[in-house]
VEXKOL-518676 format. One record per atom (N, C-alpha, C): residue in one letter; x, z, y. Coordinates in steps of 0.1 Angstrom, whole numbers, padded with zeros to 4 digits, always signed. Example, Ala and Ser with C-alpha at 12.3 -4.5 7.8 and 13.67 -1.06 7.14 Angstrom:
BEGIN
A+0132+0078-0057;A+0123+0078-0045;A+0132+0078-0033;S+0128+0071-0022;S+0137+0071-0011;S+0129+0079+0000;
This chain:
BEGIN
M-0854+2063+0926;M-0848+2076+0925;M-0833+2075+0929;T-0829+2085+0937;T-0816+2085+0944;T-0807+2096+0938;L-0795+2092+0935;L-0785+2102+0931;L-0777+2105+0943;L-0777+2118+0947;L-0771+2123+0960;L-0757+2128+0958;A-0755+2135+0947;A-0741+2141+0945;A-0739+2144+0930;I-0727+2144+0926;I-0723+2148+0912;I-0712+2159+0914;V-0714+2170+0906;V-0705+2181+0907;V-0701+2185+0892;A-0688+2187+0890;A-0684+2192+0877;A-0676+2205+0880;L-0679+2215+0873;L-0672+2228+0875;L-0671+2236+0862;H-0662+2246+0863;H-0660+2256+0853;H-0671+2266+0855;E-0676+2273+0845;E-0687+2282+0847;E-0683+2294+0855;S-0670+2296+0857;S-0665+2307+0865;S-0667+2304+0880;G-0671+2291+0883;G-0672+2287+0897;G-0661+2278+0902;L-0650+2276+0894;L-0639+2268+0898;L-0643+2253+0898;P-0641+2246+0909;P-0645+2232+0910;P-0635+2223+0902;I-0641+2213+0895;I-0633+2203+0889;I-0634+2190+0896;Y-0646+2186+0900;Y-0648+2174+0908;Y-0661+2174+0915;K-0662+2168+0926;K-0675+2166+0933;K-0674+2154+0942;K-0686+2147+0942;K-0687+2135+0950;K-0701+2134+0956;F-0702+2132+0969;F-0715+2130+0976;F-0716+2116+0979;K-0729+2111+0978;K-0731+2097+0980;K-0729+2094+0995;K-0733+2103+1004;K-0731+2101+1018;K-0726+2113+1025;G-0719+2112+1036;G-0715+2123+1044;G-0703+2131+1038;R-0700+2142+1044;R-0689+2150+1040;R-0692+2158+1028;E-0682+2162+1020;E-0685+2171+1008;E-0688+2185+1013;R-0698+2191+1006;R-0702+2204+1009;R-0699+2213+0997;P-0696+2226+0999;P-0693+2235+0988;P-0706+2239+0980;M-0708+2232+0969;M-0720+2235+0960;M-0717+2245+0949;E-0704+2246+0946;E-0700+2255+0934;E-0705+2269+0936;P-0704+2275+0948;P-0709+2289+0949;P-0724+2291+0947;L-0731+2281+0951;L-0746+2281+0949;L-0749+2280+0935;I-0743+2271+0927;I-0745+2269+0913;I-0742+2282+0905;A-0730+2287+0908;A-0725+2300+0902;A-0735+2311+0905;A-0740+2312+0917;A-0749+2323+0921;A-0762+2322+0913;I-0767+2310+0912;I-0780+2308+0905;I-0778+2311+0890;L-0767+2307+0884;L-0764+2310+0870;L-0763+2325+0868;G-0756+2332+0878;G-0754+2346+0877;G-0767+2354+0878;L-0775+2349+0886;L-0789+2356+0888;L-0797+2354+0875;A-0797+2342+0870;A-0804+2339+0857;A-0799+2348+0846;H-0786+2350+0845;H-0780+2358+0835;H-0784+2373+0837;E-0783+2378+0849;E-0787+2392+0852;E-0801+2395+0849;L-0810+2385+0851;L-0824+2387+0849;L-0828+2384+0835;K-0819+2378+0827;K-0821+2375+0813;K-0833+2365+0812;I-0833+2355+0820;I-0843+2345+0820;I-0839+2331+0815;G-0827+2331+0808;G-0822+2319+0802;G-0814+2311+0812;D-0809+2299+0807;D-0800+2291+0815;D-0809+2283+0825;I-0802+2278+0835;I-0809+2270+0845;I-0811+2256+0840;S-0822+2250+0843;S-0824+2236+0840;S-0824+2227+0853;H-0833+2230+0862;H-0832+2224+0875;H-0839+2233+0885;V-0834+2231+0898;V-0840+2239+0909;V-0845+2229+0919;R-0857+2232+0924;R-0864+2223+0933;R-0862+2229+0947;F-0857+2221+0956;F-0856+2224+0970;F-0866+2215+0978;E-0867+2217+0991;E-0877+2210+0999;E-0874+2195+0999;K-0861+2191+0999;K-0857+2177+1001;K-0850+2171+0989;A-0847+2179+0979;A-0839+2174+0968;A-0840+2184+0956;D-0836+2180+0944;D-0836+2188+0933;D-0821+2189+0927;L-0818+2200+0921;L-0805+2202+0915;L-0806+2204+0900;I-0801+2195+0893;I-0801+2195+0878;I-0787+2201+0874;V-0787+2211+0865;V-0775+2216+0859;V-0775+2215+0844;L-0765+2209+0838;L-0764+2208+0824;L-0751+2215+0820;R-0752+2223+0809;R-0741+2230+0804;R-0735+2222+0792;G-0722+2223+0791;G-0715+2215+0781;G-0721+2217+0767;F-0722+2206+0760;F-0728+2206+0746;F-0719+2213+0736;Y-0706+2210+0737;Y-0696+2216+0728;Y-0688+2228+0735;D-0686+2227+0748;D-0678+2237+0755;D-0688+2242+0766;K-0693+2254+0764;K-0704+2260+0773;K-0698+2263+0786;S-0685+2263+0788;S-0679+2267+0801;S-0679+2255+0811;L-0682+2243+0806;L-0683+2231+0814;L-0697+2230+0820;L-0698+2228+0833;L-0711+2226+0839;L-0711+2212+0847;I-0721+2204+0845;I-0723+2192+0853;I-0736+2193+0861;A-0735+2192+0874;A-0747+2193+0882;A-0749+2180+0890;L-0762+2176+0890;L-0766+2164+0898;L-0776+2168+0909;L-0773+2164+0921;L-0782+2166+0932;L-0790+2153+0933;V-0803+2153+0931;V-0811+2141+0930;V-0823+2142+0940;E-0828+2131+0943;E-0840+2131+0952;E-0852+2139+0945;R-0853+2137+0932;R-0863+2144+0924;R-0859+2144+0910;A-0860+2156+0904;A-0856+2157+0889;A-0868+2151+0881;D-0864+2141+0873;D-0873+2135+0863;D-0866+2132+0851;H-0872+2126+0841;H-0866+2123+0828;H-0854+2114+0829;M-0854+2104+0839;M-0843+2095+0840;M-0831+2102+0847;S-0833+2110+0857;S-0822+2117+0863;S-0816+2127+0853;Y-0824+2133+0844;Y-0818+2141+0833;Y-0810+2132+0824;T-0815+2120+0821;T-0807+2111+0813;T-0794+2107+0819;W-0794+2105+0832;W-0781+2102+0839;W-0771+2114+0836;G-0776+2126+0838;G-0768+2138+0836;G-0763+2139+0822;I-0771+2137+0812;I-0768+2138+0798;I-0757+2127+0795;Y-0758+2115+0800;Y-0748+2105+0798;Y-0735+2109+0804;L-0735+2114+0816;L-0722+2118+0823;L-0716+2130+0815;L-0724+2139+0811;L-0719+2151+0804;L-0712+2147+0791;R-0718+2138+0784;R-0712+2133+0771;R-0698+2126+0774;K-0698+2118+0784;K-0685+2111+0787;K-0675+2120+0792;I-0679+2130+0800;I-0669+2139+0806;I-0664+2149+0795;E-0673+2154+0786;E-0668+2163+0775;E-0658+2156+0766;K-0661+2143+0763;K-0651+2136+0755;K-0638+2134+0762;A-0638+2133+0775;A-0625+2131+0782;A-0617+2144+0784;L-0624+2155+0786;L-0618+2167+0789;L-0614+2176+0776;G-0622+2174+0766;G-0620+2183+0754;G-0624+2197+0758;K-0618+2207+0751;K-0620+2221+0754;K-0613+2225+0767;L-0621+2231+0776;L-0615+2235+0789;L-0606+2247+0788;P-0595+2246+0795;P-0586+2258+0796;P-0592+2268+0806;D-0586+2279+0808;D-0591+2289+0817;D-0588+2286+0832;F-0581+2275+0834;F-0578+2271+0848;F-0581+2256+0849;V-0582+2252+0862;V-0585+2238+0865;V-0573+2231+0870;N-0569+2220+0865;N-0557+2213+0870;N-0561+2199+0875;E-0551+2192+0881;E-0554+2179+0888;E-0557+2169+0877;N-0551+2170+0866;N-0554+2160+0855;N-0569+2160+0851;M-0575+2171+0851;M-0589+2172+0848;M-0598+2165+0859;E-0594+2168+0871;E-0601+2161+0882;E-0600+2146+0881;I-0589+2141+0878;I-0586+2127+0877;I-0595+2121+0866;K-0596+2127+0854;K-0604+2122+0843;K-0619+2122+0847;V-0623+2132+0853;V-0638+2133+0857;V-0641+2122+0867;R-0632+2121+0877;R-0634+2111+0888;R-0635+2097+0882;E-0627+2094+0873;E-0627+2080+0867;E-0640+2077+0860;I-0647+2087+0855;I-0660+2086+0848;I-0671+2086+0859;A-0671+2096+0867;A-0682+2098+0876;A-0683+2089+0888;E-0672+2086+0894;E-0672+2079+0907;E-0679+2065+0906;P-0675+2057+0895;P-0682+2044+0894;P-0697+2045+0891;F-0701+2057+0886;F-0715+2058+0882;F-0724+2057+0894;F-0720+2060+0906;F-0728+2059+0918;F-0733+2044+0920;D-0724+2035+0916;D-0728+2021+0918;D-0735+2015+0905;K-0734+2022+0894;K-0739+2017+0882;K-0753+2023+0877;F-0756+2034+0882;F-0768+2041+0876;F-0781+2033+0878;R-0781+2025+0889;R-0793+2017+0892;R-0795+2006+0882;Q-0785+2003+0873;Q-0786+1993+0863;Q-0794+1998+0851;I-0797+2011+0851;I-0804+2017+0840;I-0819+2018+0843;P-0827+2009+0836;P-0842+2010+0838;P-0848+2022+0832;D-0860+2024+0835;D-0867+2036+0830;D-0873+2032+0816;F-0864+2029+0807;F-0868+2025+0793;F-0875+2035+0786;I-0873+2048+0789;I-0880+2059+0782;I-0895+2059+0786;G-0897+2060+0800;G-0910+2061+0805;G-0919+2048+0801;E-0912+2037+0802;E-0919+2024+0799;E-0924+2024+0784;S-0915+2028+0775;S-0918+2028+0761;S-0928+2038+0758;F-0927+2050+0764;F-0937+2061+0761;F-0951+2056+0766;T-0952+2051+0777;T-0965+2046+0783;T-0971+2036+0773;Y-0963+2026+0769;Y-0968+2015+0760;Y-0973+2021+0747;A-0965+2031+0741;A-0970+2036+0728;A-0983+2044+0730;A-0984+2052+0741;A-0996+2060+0743;A-1008+2051+0745;Q-1006+2040+0752;Q-1018+2031+0754;Q-1022+2024+0742;K-1013+2022+0732;K-1017+2016+0720;K-1027+2024+0712;F-1027+2038+0715;F-1036+2047+0708;F-1050+2047+0715;G-1052+2040+0726;G-1064+2039+0733;G-1063+2041+0748;P-1073+2035+0755;P-1071+2035+0770;P-1070+2049+0777;M-1077+2059+0771;M-1077+2072+0777;M-1066+2081+0771;F-1060+2076+0761;F-1051+2085+0753;F-1039+2089+0761;Y-1033+2080+0769;Y-1021+2083+0777;Y-1023+2095+0786;S-1033+2094+0794;S-1036+2105+0804;S-1039+2118+0797;S-1046+2118+0786;S-1049+2130+0778;S-1037+2136+0772;L-1029+2128+0766;L-1016+2133+0760;L-1007+2138+0770;F-1005+2131+0781;F-0996+2136+0791;F-1000+2149+0797;L-1013+2151+0799;L-1019+2163+0805;L-1017+2175+0795;I-1019+2173+0782;I-1018+2183+0772;I-1003+2187+0771;L-0994+2178+0771;L-0980+2181+0770;L-0975+2187+0782;Y-0980+2183+0794;Y-0976+2189+0806;Y-0980+2204+0807;K-0992+2207+0802;K-0996+2221+0802;K-0988+2229+0792;R-0984+2223+0781;R-0976+2230+0771;R-0962+2233+0776;F-0956+2223+0782;F-0942+2225+0787;F-0940+2230+0801;N-0951+2229+0809;N-0951+2232+0823;N-0941+2224+0831;E-0939+2212+0827;E-0930+2202+0834;E-0933+2188+0828;D-0927+2178+0834;D-0928+2165+0830;D-0924+2164+0815;P-0933+2160+0806;P-0931+2161+0791;P-0918+2152+0788;L-0916+2142+0795;L-0904+2133+0792;L-0891+2140+0795;I-0891+2150+0804;I-0879+2158+0806;I-0876+2166+0793;K-0887+2171+0787;K-0885+2179+0775;K-0881+2169+0764;L-0886+2157+0763;L-0882+2147+0753;L-0866+2145+0753;V-0861+2143+0765;V-0846+2140+0765;V-0838+2153+0765;R-0843+2164+0770;R-0835+2176+0770;R-0836+2184+0757;N-0848+2184+0751;N-0850+2191+0738;N-0859+2183+0729;P-0853+2173+0723;P-0862+2164+0715;P-0868+2171+0703;K-0862+2181+0698;K-0868+2189+0686;K-0881+2195+0691;E-0881+2202+0702;E-0893+2209+0706;E-0904+2199+0710;F-0900+2188+0716;F-0910+2178+0720;F-0916+2172+0707;T-0908+2169+0697;T-0914+2162+0685;T-0923+2172+0678;I-0919+2184+0676;I-0927+2194+0669;I-0941+2196+0677;E-0940+2196+0690;E-0953+2197+0697;E-0962+2185+0696;L-0955+2173+0695;L-0963+2161+0693;L-0969+2161+0679;D-0962+2166+0670;D-0967+2168+0656;D-0980+2176+0656;K-0980+2186+0664;K-0992+2195+0664;K-1004+2187+0669;F-1002+2178+0678;F-1013+2171+0685;F-1017+2159+0676;L-1007+2152+0670;L-1010+2139+0663;L-1009+2140+0648;G-1001+2150+0643;G-0997+2150+0629;G-0984+2142+0627;E-0977+2145+0617;E-0963+2139+0615;E-0964+2123+0614;E-0973+2118+0606;E-0973+2104+0604;E-0977+2096+0617;S-0986+2102+0624;S-0990+2095+0637;S-0979+2096+0647;T-0972+2108+0647;T-0960+2109+0655;T-0949+2099+0652;N-0947+2097+0639;N-0937+2087+0635;N-0942+2073+0640;H-0955+2070+0639;H-0960+2057+0643;H-0958+2056+0659;F-0961+2067+0666;F-0960+2067+0680;F-0945+2063+0684;F-0935+2069+0678;F-0921+2066+0682;F-0918+2052+0677;F-0924+2047+0666;F-0921+2033+0662;F-0927+2024+0673;E-0938+2027+0678;E-0944+2018+0689;E-0935+2018+0701;M-0929+2030+0704;M-0920+2031+0715;M-0908+2022+0713;F-0903+2022+0700;F-0891+2014+0697;F-0895+1999+0697;R-0907+1996+0692;R-0911+1982+0693;R-0911+1976+0707;Y-0917+1984+0716;Y-0917+1980+0730;Y-0903+1978+0736;F-0895+1988+0733;F-0881+1987+0738;F-0874+1974+0733;C-0875+1971+0720;C-0869+1959+0715;C-0875+1946+0720;E-0888+1946+0723;E-0894+1934+0728;E-0890+1932+0743;T-0888+1943+0750;T-0885+1942+0764;T-0870+1940+0767;Y-0862+1947+0759;Y-0847+1946+0760;Y-0841+1940+0748;S-0845+1927+0746;S-0841+1921+0733;S-0826+1919+0731;N-0818+1919+0742;N-0804+1918+0740;N-0798+1930+0732;I-0804+1942+0735;I-0799+1954+0728;I-0803+1953+0713;C-0814+1948+0710;C-0819+1948+0696;C-0817+1935+0689;E-0808+1926+0695;E-0805+1913+0689;E-0801+1914+0675;G-0808+1907+0666;G-0805+1907+0652;G-0812+1918+0644;I-0819+1926+0651;I-0826+1937+0644;I-0841+1933+0641;D-0845+1934+0629;D-0859+1932+0625;D-0866+1945+0627;V-0875+1945+0637;V-0881+1958+0641;V-0888+1965+0630;A-0895+1957+0621;A-0902+1963+0609;A-0892+1970+0600;D-0880+1965+0599;D-0870+1972+0590;D-0865+1985+0595;V-0868+1988+0608;V-0862+2000+0614;V-0871+2012+0611;R-0883+2010+0606;R-0893+2021+0604;R-0887+2032+0595;P-0881+2029+0583;P-0875+2039+0575;P-0864+2047+0582;A-0855+2040+0589;A-0844+2046+0596;A-0850+2056+0607;L-0860+2051+0614;L-0866+2059+0624;L-0872+2072+0618;K-0879+2070+0607;K-0885+2082+0600;K-0874+2092+0596;R-0862+2087+0591;R-0851+2096+0588;R-0846+2103+0600;L-0845+2096+0612;L-0841+2103+0624;L-0850+2114+0628;L-0863+2111+0627;L-0873+2121+0631;L-0873+2133+0622;N-0871+2131+0609;N-0869+2142+0599;N-0857+2150+0603;T-0846+2144+0607;T-0834+2151+0612;T-0838+2160+0624;V-0845+2154+0633;V-0850+2161+0645;V-0858+2173+0642;R-0867+2171+0632;R-0876+2182+0628;R-0870+2193+0620;K-0861+2189+0611;K-0856+2199+0601;K-0842+2205+0604;K-0834+2198+0611;K-0821+2203+0615;K-0822+2212+0626;S-0810+2218+0630;S-0810+2227+0641;S-0813+2220+0654;K-0816+2228+0665;K-0818+2222+0678;K-0805+2214+0682;K-0794+2219+0679;K-0781+2213+0684;K-0779+2199+0676;Q-0782+2199+0663;Q-0781+2187+0655;Q-0791+2176+0660;A-0803+2181+0662;A-0814+2172+0667;A-0810+2166+0680;T-0805+2174+0689;T-0802+2169+0702;T-0790+2160+0702;E-0780+2163+0694;E-0769+2154+0692;E-0773+2140+0687;A-0782+2140+0677;A-0787+2127+0672;A-0794+2118+0682;V-0802+2124+0691;V-0809+2117+0701;V-0800+2113+0713;W-0792+2123+0717;W-0783+2120+0728;W-0773+2109+0725;S-0768+2108+0713;S-0759+2098+0709;S-0765+2084+0710;I-0778+2083+0707;I-0785+2070+0708;I-0787+2067+0723;L-0791+2077+0731;L-0792+2074+0746;L-0779+2070+0752;E-0768+2076+0748;E-0755+2072+0753;E-0752+2057+0750;Q-0755+2053+0737;Q-0752+2040+0733;Q-0760+2029+0741;V-0773+2033+0743;V-0782+2024+0750;V-0777+2022+0764;I-0774+2033+0771;I-0770+2033+0785;I-0756+2026+0786;D-0748+2027+0777;D-0735+2020+0777;D-0738+2005+0779;V-0748+2000+0772;V-0751+1985+0772;V-0757+1982+0786;F-0766+1990+0791;F-0771+1987+0804;F-0761+1987+0815;I-0752+1997+0814;I-0741+1998+0825;I-0731+1986+0823;A-0729+1982+0811;A-0720+1970+0809;A-0726+1957+0815;G-0739+1958+0818;G-0745+1946+0824;G-0749+1936+0814;E-0750+1940+0801;E-0753+1930+0791;E-0767+1928+0789;V-0776+1935+0796;V-0790+1933+0796;V-0795+1929+0809;G-0802+1918+0810;G-0807+1913+0823;G-0820+1919+0827;
């Protein structure tokens, strides 16, 4: 999977930062603003990603400040490219705080310091989500993975793992309908077990069996709290895991 460009902008269309992997920079801000404006006029919700013939454009709105937009131009939008965007969004929001009504050079410098090195580091992040999901599904039976993926794909009309990282509350509730809460808890436990066995440096010193109660509490938070609280809980974990991969502490 290839990351082609990163763009940060104010929702008004004012550019904050942009970087293309190759070639000259092109003005993407008007396109993003136009798509958002059209979605608003048609009352069809916020943009998630747009598919073009040769690339996809992912757009994420600020978690705390909705006027911040982070866009990634990628070879193909999937759950890992969404995870890249979520990671960058969290780091950039922490660096910028609440956006003013204007864009200044200091904002561009802060975003550049976060985003520019990412072009060299994102390949250090393995598909730990897809690997763990596949392992857990196969533990339920040889035909279970394809059946589950097909059911969830039809429900969400997209890669189910995109829904998992973008809206963990909706994903978990839908999985509950298919498996029941206890089996869903076990499913995520099997995902965690695989993750710890595969990336033991991250889980060093952790007894996997002891994690089950904490995982159950996390899933109860995802189920019972607001969408924003559920998303924050999961995104915080993703950020911490990716921090370790990018630091090169996992072989």
